[in-house]
C-alpha positions in Angstrom: 0.0 0.0 0.0 2.7 2.4 0.9 4.7 1.7 -2.3 1.5 2.4 -4.4 0.8 5.5 -2.4 4.3 7.0 -3.1 4.0 6.0 -6.8 0.6 7.8 -7.0 2.1 10.9 -5.4 4.9 11.0 -8.0 2.5 10.4 -10.9 0.1 13.1 -9.8 2.9 15.6 -9.4 3.5 15.3 -13.1 -0.2 15.8 -13.9 -1.5 18.8 -11.8 -5.1 18.2 -13.1 -5.2 14.9 -11.3 -3.6 16.1 -8.0 -6.9 16.9 -6.2 -8.6 13.7 -7.2 -5.5 11.6 -6.3 -5.1 13.3 -3.0 -8.7 12.6 -2.1 -8.3 8.9 -3.1 -5.0 8.7 -1.1 -6.7 10.1 2.0 -9.5 7.5 1.6 -6.9 4.8 1.2 -5.1 6.0 4.3 -8.3 5.7 6.3 -9.0 2.2 5.0 -5.4 1.1 5.7 -5.6 2.5 9.2 -8.9 0.8 9.8 -7.7 -2.6 8.6 -4.5 -2.4 10.6 -6.6 -1.7 13.7 -8.8 -4.7 13.0 -5.8 -6.9 12.3 -4.0 -5.8 15.5 -7.2 -6.2 17.6 -7.9 -9.7 16.2 -4.3 -10.7 17.1 -4.8 -9.2 20.6 -8.0 -11.2 21.1 -6.2 -14.5 20.2 -3.3 -13.7 22.5 -5.6 -12.7 25.3 -7.6 -15.9 25.0 -4.4 -18.0 25.2 -3.2 -15.9 28.2 -6.6 -16.4 30.0 -6.5 -20.1 29.4 -3.0 -20.2 30.9 -4.1 -18.2 33.9 -7.1 -20.4 34.6 -5.2 -23.7 34.1 -2.7 -23.2 36.9 -2.8 -26.3 39.0 -2.4 -24.7 42.4 -4.3 -21.4 41.9 -5.7 -19.0 39.3 -3.1 -16.5 38.3 -5.1 -13.3 39.1 -2.3 -11.0 37.9 -2.5 -12.6 34.5 -6.3 -12.3 34.5 -6.1 -8.6 35.1 -3.4 -8.3 32.4 -5.9 -10.0 30.0 -8.6 -7.5 31.0 -6.2 -4.6 30.4 -5.3 -6.1 27.0 -9.0 -6.2 26.0 -9.6 -2.7 27.2 -6.6 -1.3 25.3 -7.7 -3.1 22.2 -11.2 -1.7 22.6 -9.8 1.8 22.7 -7.7 1.2 19.5 -10.7 -0.2 17.6 -13.3 2.3 18.8 -15.1 3.7 15.9 -13.4 1.3 13.5 -15.2 -1.9 14.0 -18.3 -2.0 16.3 -18.6 -5.8 16.0 -15.1 -6.4 17.4 -15.8 -3.9 20.2 -19.0 -5.8 21.1 -17.1 -9.1 21.1 -14.4 -7.7 23.5 -17.1 -6.3 25.8 -18.7 -9.7 26.0 -15.3 -11.4 26.8 -14.5 -8.9 29.5 -18.1 -9.4 30.9 -17.5 -13.2 31.0 -14.2 -12.7 32.9 -16.0 -10.5 35.5 -18.8 -12.9 35.9 -17.1 -16.3 35.9 -13.6 -15.5 37.3 -13.8 -12.3 39.3 -17.4 -12.9 40.5 -18.3 -9.2 40.0 -21.9 -9.2 38.7 -22.2 -5.4 38.6 -19.2 -5.0 36.2 -20.2 -8.1 34.2 -23.7 -6.7 33.7 -22.3 -3.4 32.4 -20.0 -5.0 29.9 -22.6 -7.5 28.7 -25.2 -4.7 28.2 -22.6 -2.7 26.3 -21.8 -5.7 24.1 -25.5 -6.3 23.2 -26.0 -2.6 22.6 -23.0 -2.4 20.2 -24.1 -5.6 18.5 -27.6 -4.4 17.9 -26.4 -1.1 16.5 -24.5 -3.0 13.8 -27.7 -4.1 12.0 -26.1 -7.5 11.7 -27.2 -10.9 12.9 -24.9 -12.3 15.6 -27.3 -14.9 16.9 -24.9 -17.7 16.0 -21.8 -16.1 17.5 -20.8 -17.6 20.9 -19.8 -14.2 22.4 -23.2 -12.7 21.5 -25.1 -15.6 22.9 -23.3 -15.3 26.2 -23.9 -11.6 26.4 -27.5 -11.7 25.3 -28.4 -14.6 27.7 -26.6 -12.8 30.6 -28.5 -9.5 30.0 -31.8 -11.5 29.8 -30.9 -13.2 33.1 -30.2 -9.9 34.8 -33.5 -8.5 33.5 -35.4 -11.5 34.8 -33.7 -11.1 38.2 -34.7 -7.4 38.4 -38.3 -8.4 37.6 -38.4 -11.1 40.3 -36.9 -8.6 42.8 -39.4 -6.0 41.9 -42.3 -8.5 42.3 -41.0 -9.6 45.7 -40.8 -6.0 46.8 -44.3 -5.3 45.5 -46.0 -8.2 47.3 -46.5 -6.4 50.7 -47.8 -3.3 48.8 -50.3 -5.5 46.8 -51.5 -7.0 50.1 -52.0 -3.4 51.4 -54.3 -2.5 48.5 -56.0 -5.8 48.2 -59.5 -4.4 48.9 -59.0 -1.6 46.4 -57.9 -4.0 43.7 -61.0 -6.2 44.3 -63.2 -3.2 43.8 -61.5 -2.3 40.5 -61.6 -5.9 39.2 -65.3 -6.2 40.0 -66.0 -3.0 38.2 -64.0 -4.1 35.2 -65.9 -7.4 35.1 -69.1 -5.4 34.6 -67.9 -3.1 31.8 -65.1 -0.8 30.9 -67.4 2.2 31.6 -68.0 1.0 35.1 -64.2 0.6 35.6 -63.7 4.2 34.6 -66.4 5.5 36.8 -65.1 3.5 39.8 -61.6 4.8 39.3 -62.6 8.5 39.3 -65.3 8.1 42.0 -63.4 5.9 44.5 -59.8 6.8 43.7 -59.8 10.3 42.2 -56.5 11.3 40.5 -54.1 13.4 42.6 -52.5 15.1 39.6 -53.5 18.6 38.5 -55.8 19.5 35.6 -58.4 16.9 36.5 -62.2 17.7 36.2 -64.4 15.0 37.7 -67.5 16.1 35.7 -65.8 14.8 32.5 -66.2 11.3 33.7 -69.9 11.3 34.8 -72.1 8.5 33.6 -73.6 10.6 30.8 -70.2 11.4 29.3 -68.7 7.9 29.5 -69.9 6.3 26.2 -68.5 4.0 23.5 -67.9 6.9 21.1 -65.7 8.7 23.6 -64.1 5.6 24.9 -60.7 5.8 23.4 -60.3 9.5 24.3 -61.4 8.9 27.9 -59.1 5.8 28.4 -56.2 7.9 27.1 -56.9 10.6 29.7 -57.2 7.9 32.4 -53.8 6.5 31.5 -52.4 10.0 31.7 -54.0 10.7 35.1 -52.9 7.4 36.7 -49.5 7.0 35.0 -47.1 5.8 37.6 -44.4 8.2 36.6 -46.7 11.1 37.4 -47.7 9.7 40.7 -44.5 8.8 42.4 -44.6 11.7 44.8 -47.9 10.5 46.5 -46.4 7.5 48.3 -45.6 3.9 47.4 -49.2 2.7 48.2 -50.8 5.1 45.8 -48.0 4.5 43.2 -48.7 0.8 43.3 -52.4 1.3 42.9 -51.8 3.5 39.9 -49.6 0.8 38.4 -52.5 -1.7 38.7 -55.0 0.8 37.3 -52.6 1.4 34.4 -52.5 -2.4 33.6 -56.3 -2.6 33.3 -56.6 0.7 31.4 -54.0 -0.4 28.9 -55.8 -3.6 28.3 -59.0 -1.7 27.7 -57.2 0.7 25.3 -56.1 -2.2 23.2 -59.8 -3.0 22.6 -60.3 0.4 20.9 -57.4 0.0 18.4 
């Protein structure tokens, strides 16, 4: 590449009319050469790091932690050198670092960060990595962490759901009758705490099928959990349950 580059410079010097075009092509070639050199060096670094990690983990007496940290540093340096040049390689290295933090260093917080970054990078490539081992590891890990969060949230919600058991029973019975009865019950028994609410808009005479979609949308706005955090955890949890039912009703109008 360098030989052809110098030859092109000499040739263009003899023909000024071609100088601008050749210079532009040379700049593009320089960028491509730099990019492929980065990719090549990073690929080599990945292979070397994999061998070093295997050696660190296969010590008979103990895991060579110094070598493990050296491998992480290698991956990080390689990520910096490839940043903006090849997102797929960046995603692969994030996954490999995440795996080290999860399996070797037992640091779930760091592992989660790197796995999430890996999946995010991979999805931004608009390429299918579903058959790549590193992507499967990162994707499954992210899914596992998400499931753990959901389980944790459900456990934390159980006492709150117990607290509002009677209110939920009232709402479920109202919904069983009709969506109109559900709306009336919400606004009569549990009026919204947010501003800009007029109770007369939700009287029996105004709640009809024609206005159903519009009214449900307003209900979702009034009881949206994000707008009701400041009124305490009990009210916030009740709003979450109202939202679930209201969203299901809204689907009927689509």
